[in-house]
N, C-alpha and C positions, 0 to 999 in steps of 0.2 A: 643016713641016725636017725633016728629023730628022737624029738628032744620033750621029753617031757612038754607036757599043758603049763607044771609050773614055770621055764621060761621062756614061752611061747610068745613068741610078738601078740599084744594086748589088743582083742579084736574091738572096739571103742571106735565110737568119732576124732579122737579127739585123735589117739593114734591115726586109727583113716590118713586124716587131714591131715598129719606130718609125714606118712607114706608116700603123699599126696606130692607134697609141698617141697621136699626131699629130693625126690625123685623127677620131678620134676625142673630142679636148682642145681644140684649137684650131678657130677660122673655116675654112671654105674663102679667105679670101682671106692670112687666113695662111701655111699650111699653102702653096699655091702661089707667094705670097712665100719664103716657107722653101727651099723647091726649086727660086725662080731664086737663090739668093744659091749652092746648089750645085751649080746646073749656071756659073754666071759664075764658079767657083773651077775649076768642072774644065776645064772648055773655058783658062782663065786659064793650069792647069797644062798641060796639053795645048802651047796655044801658046808658049806656054817652055822647054815639052821637059821639063817638073820629074816625075821618078816623084812619087806622089802612091796610095795608100790609096783609095781609092775608096769603098768600105764603111768606113771611119774621119772623111775627109771627109763624107759622106752625114750620119756618127750625132753630129758637129760643127753642121753646119750648122743640120738640120733643128731639133732643136730649141731655139735659143737663144731664140726669140721667146716660150717656154713662161712667163719672167716678166710677159709681159703682155700674155694673150690669160686671157681668163672661160670657166673651167669653162662649156660649152655644155648647156643643159637637155636633157633627154633626154623624145621626147615620149609 
């Protein structure tokens, strides 16, 4: 399923940094869950014709599980 550019993960320096940090500190399961939270929020906003800042939404949704994640060990 292709997602509209209206809900795609932002391609900004901040979003890339957040993604890299999260991938280094969370499990893949939590990263994928956080990404789904972002996409659900973005799709809901588009469906309701709500204007929103994708970068702000992404940076707010993705790291919301930091408190639950245990640092991954580097091999």
